[in-house]
N, C-alpha and C positions, 0 to 999 in steps of 0.2 A: 504494500500500500504506500510505503514511503516514496518509492520511485514514481508512482502515478501522481501523488500529491506534489512531488518535486517538479514533475513536468508541468502540472497545472500552474504552480506558482511561477515557473520560469516563463511560460508562454501565454497564460490566460488571465492571471490576476491583474497584470498591468493593463490588459485590454479592458477588463471590467472597470478598473479604476478610471481609465480614460473615458469610458462610456458614462460612468456616473457623473464625472466632472462636467461632461458635455450636457447631460440631461439637466443638471442643476443650473448651469450657466445659461442654457437656452431658455429655461423657464423663468429665470430672474431678469435677464437682459438679452433678448433674442437679437436685437440689433447689433450689439457689440460682438456677440458670438458669430453671427453671420459675417460681419466685417473681418473678424479674425480668420475664419475658414477660407474666405475668398480673397485674402490678402495677396496682392500682386507682388511676386518676387522679381519677375523679369518681364517687362512688356516687350513686344516684338522679338520674342525668344524663338530659337529654332525648334523648340519642343513646347508642348502645352496645348491648352484648349484653343480652338479657332475662335477668334473674336474680332468682328469688324474686318475680316479678311486677313488678319495676322494672328500669330500664335502668342498666347499669354500664359506664362508659367505662374500658377497660383499655388498657395500652400496646399489646398485641397488636391490639386493635380499632382503635386510632388508626392504626397502620401499615397493616394489611391492608385495612381497610374504608374509611378516610378518605384517608390519604396516597397509597395505591396508585391512587386515582382519577386522580391526576396522571399516573402512568405509562401507564395505559390511555387517557387523553386523548391523549397523544402518539402512541401506537400507532394510535388511531382517526383521528388527523389524517393519518397516512401512508396509511391505507387509504382514507379519504374522498377525498383528492386522487387516488389511483390509480384510483378509480372514477368520480369526477365530472368531472374535467378532460378537455378534448377529447383530449389526447394522453396521458391517464393510462395507467399501465402495465397496468392490469387491464381495459382496454377493447379491443374489436376482436379480430380473428382471431389476432393475435400472442399473446394471452393464453389462447387456447382450450386448447392442449395443457398449459401449466402449470396451468390450472384443473382439467383432468381429472386431472393428476398429483397435485394437491393433494387431490382427493377420494380418490384411491388412498392417499395418505399419511395419510388419516384412517380410512378404512374398513379398511385393512390392519391397523393397530395395534389397532383395536377388535376385529376378528375374531380376531387372535392372542391378545389379552388375555382376552377372554371365552371363546374356544375352549379355551385351556389351563386357565383357571379351572374350566370344566366337567369337564375330564378329571381335575382334582384332587379332584373330589367336590362334592356339594351343599353341605356345610358351608363349604368354602373359597369356592365360588362365591357363596354368599349373603353371606359376609363381605366380599368384595372387589368384587362386581359394580358397585357405585356408582362405582368409580374408573375406569370404561371410557374416560373422556375424557382421563385423565392422559397416556397415551402418544401422543395425537394432536398435541401441541404441538410447535412448532419455535422454538428461540431464534434470532431473526433475527440479532442481532449476532454471536454466536459461529459460527453456521452460515455466515454470509457470510464471516467471517474464514477459517474452515477451508476453505471452498469456493475462496477465492482462493489459499490455500496449495497445494491439490491440483491445481486446474485452471490457475492463473495468472490474472493480472488481466484479460486480454483474451479469455479463452475464453467462448464464448456460453453455456456451461453455468452460468457465474456469474450472468448476468442471469436465466436460467431459474430458478435456485435462489432468487434474490431475489423474483421474481414469486410463486413457490410459497410462500415464507415469509410474504410480505405477505398473500396469500390465506388462508393457514393462520391468521394472526392474526385476520383478519376472521371466519372460521368459528369460531375459538375464542371470540371475544367473543359470538357468537350462542349457542354451546353454554352458556357460563357464564350468560347471561341466561335461557335457557329451562330448562335441566336442573339448575341448581344455585342455586335460590333460597336466600336467607339465612334465611328464616323463613316463617311462614304467609302465603300469597299474599293480597294485598289490592289487586288491579289498579286499583281506582279512584284510588289515590294516584298512578298514572302520569299521570293527567290534570294533576296539578300540575307534573310534570316536563315534559311535552310542551307544556303551556300556557305555562310559563316560556320554553321554546325558541321557541314561536311568537311570543310577545309581544316578546322581545328581537330576533328576526329582523325582524319588521314595523317596530318602532319605531326601531331603531338600525342596520338594514342596508338593508331594502327601501325604506322611506319616504324616507330621505335621497337614495338613488339615484333614486327616482321624481321627487323635486323637482329633481334635477340632470340630468334627461333633456335631451339636446341641448346641455348645457353642458360643454365639454371639460375645464375645470378643476375640476369637481365641488365647488363652494363649500360646499354643505350637508354633504356627506359629509366633507370636509376639516375643517370646523368641528366637526362631531360627534366626529370622531376626535381632534382636538387638545384639545377641552374635556373629554371623558370617557374617552378611551382605551379600555382594556379593562374598565373598571369595570362597565358594564351586564352584560357577559358573565360576569364573576366573580360578581356577585350572582345572576344567573340560574343559574349553575353550582351555587351553594350551595342554591338552591331545588330544582333538579333532583335534586341528591344526596339531599336530604331526602325528596323524593317516592319515589325508588328505595328508600331505607332503609325507609320506611313501607310500601311496596308488597310487600316481601318479596323482591324481586329483589336481587342482590348490589349493595350500594351503591358498590363500587369501579367499577361501570360507570355511575355516576350522572351523569358529565359528558358522556357520549356524545351525548345529544340536543343539547347546546349547541355541540359542536364543529362540527356541520354548519351552524350559523347564523352563524358568525364570518366576516367578509369575508376572502377569500383571493385570492391571485394567480391569474392565468389559466394558470399553468404551474407545474410542479413538477420539480425536477431530481433528486429521489430522496433517500432517507433518508441516504445516505452521501455526498451531493454537497456539496463545499465551496461551490458557487455558491448554495445555499439561504441562506447567511448574508447574501447581498446582496439578498434579497427583503424588502421593507418593508411587505408587507400585514400586517394586524393578526394574522391566524392565525399567520404565521411569527414575528412579534415576540413573541407570547405563548409560542410554543414555545421560542424562544431564552431568554425570561425564566425558563422552567421548568427549563432545563437543569441548573443547579446544585442547585436543590431536589430534582429527581428523582434526581440522583446520591446525595444523602443518603438519600432515601427507599429506593432500591434497597439501599444498605448496611444500613439498618434492617430491610428486608424479609428479607434474607439472615440477619441476626442473629435475627430473630423466628421464622423458619420452618425453618432448617436444623439446629437443635439437637436432634439425635436420637442415641441411643446406637447404637454399632455392633452391639450385641447385638439391636437391633430388626430387623435384616435377617430377612426372612421371605418368605412366598409372594408378597405384594404387590410386594416388591422385584423378584423375578425376573419377575413378570408384566409390570410396567412396562417393565423392560429388554427383555424379549422382544418386547413390543409395539413398542418403539422400534427395536431393532436388527434385528428380523426383519420385523415388519409394515410399517415405513416403506419399506425398499428394495423389498420384494416388491410392495406396493401401488402405489408410484410407478412401478415398472417395468411392471406389468400395465396400469394405467390410462393411463400415458403412451404405451405401445406401442399400445393400442387407439385412442387419439385420433390418433396419428401415422400408423398404417398402415391399419387397416380403415376408419376415418373420414376418412382422407386429409387430416388437418389439418396434418400435417407437424411437424417439429422445426426449430429454428434451424439455419441453414447452419453447418457446422463441428462440429455435435454428432452423436454416434452414439447409437443406441438403448441400447447397453450403458452409456453414460454415465449413464443414468437410475438404474442400480444405485448408482453412486458418489454421485450426488445424494441418493439415498435414505439412504445412511449418513450423509452430512453433515447432512441434515434430521433425523436421529435424535437430535440434541443438543436435548433438551427444556428442561431446567434451569428458567429463570425461570417461564414459564407453567405448566410441569408441576408445579413446587413449589406455585404458587398454587392450581391445581386440586386437588392432593392435600390442601391445607389446608381446602378447602371441600367436598370429596367425602366425607370421613370425619370423624367426631368425633375429638377428641384421644384418642390411645391407641395401642396397638401396631400396628394396621393402618395408621393414618395415618403413623406413624413409618416403617414398612416401605416404604410407597409413596413417601414423601419420599426415602428412601435410594435408591430406584430412579431418581428424578429426578436426584439428585446424581451417581449412577454413570453417567448418560447421557453425561457428558463422555468416557467411553471410546469413544464413537462417533467422536470425532475421530481416534483412532488407527486404528480400523477403516476410516475414510474414506481415510486415507493408504495403508494396505495395499491397499484395493480399487483405488485409483488406480494403484498400481504393478502390481497383478495384471492389470488390464485395459488397461495401457499407455496411460494417459491422456496425451496430448501437452500439456505446459504451454505456454500462450500468454501471454506477458507484455506483448506489444506488438501 
């Protein structure tokens, strides 16, 4: 439990602290808060929001579009290892049912969100429809923490939940890239991003290893690593980010092509594993180096995005909440049951089908990614603020998870 709490204090408490400050500030003096968030760092900048025909770099853009790329790079690193490594957690039959449940945990919220929006009338539907992806998100850190509180550290449902959350993150990255471009699409600029990824992989990863074939001590790879470290990948990351920005895709995803090119260990112990600190491959070293910067970035993200007035609560708030606390449990139960029983893929030994409902409530804690999607799904204004409030209120799913665990008599397994 210490390691999980340690992870949450490192990555999430600062985020919450920033969000609380933003909420208080916005409800005391919204004018000064808005002026702070939209503070212009550089007018007529080469990067930033388009404004009156030129780009303006604001504090909000710096945090959401540039610095949050570091957070998504870390998330992508965990997903990449889970998919590519021989014993990755998202490979093989063991991941089949969690992947089906992940699909349910996305389609369920989308169905509830859009279905209820249609029942509210065409005006409401047209106003909120673009936010359909907000309730699909699962906050890995907090969901994992609550899952361990409800099920106990050794319960197989906790690992099931973690697989589901990682897969949910992967799907969320794809959704952001495809459905929420930051501007008019110019896909030819992606050639710059993927060209940078290909070049850095061939020159600084594949070629040294090719020269070292048959040499156990890998002299060329070691020399490259000692002399240049992560510098080639940092430069390639900057180029890739610029390509994403100019392409119209959200630039916060701009480092994703580079993550896959960085030399990595042939094993991964998991996002919450203490053992990963002892891996000395370049990918893990870069992740460790990003730890403290990302803590500050998440604090700033909470500060930049959670400042909404309580009077902003509206239709989008309840739709996001309904998508999360109704759509998640129902979708995960139905799709998980379909995979486990009719398709005979099974569930981990020691788990019951009814545990999928509890997992669904735990996974309904959207928070970080839900806030991010809300900020890109809607223009600044009442609908965006209402949707953000729904993302913040999703913390209530933690209480529902505990109640569901008691109601369905989940046996806690600590050892």
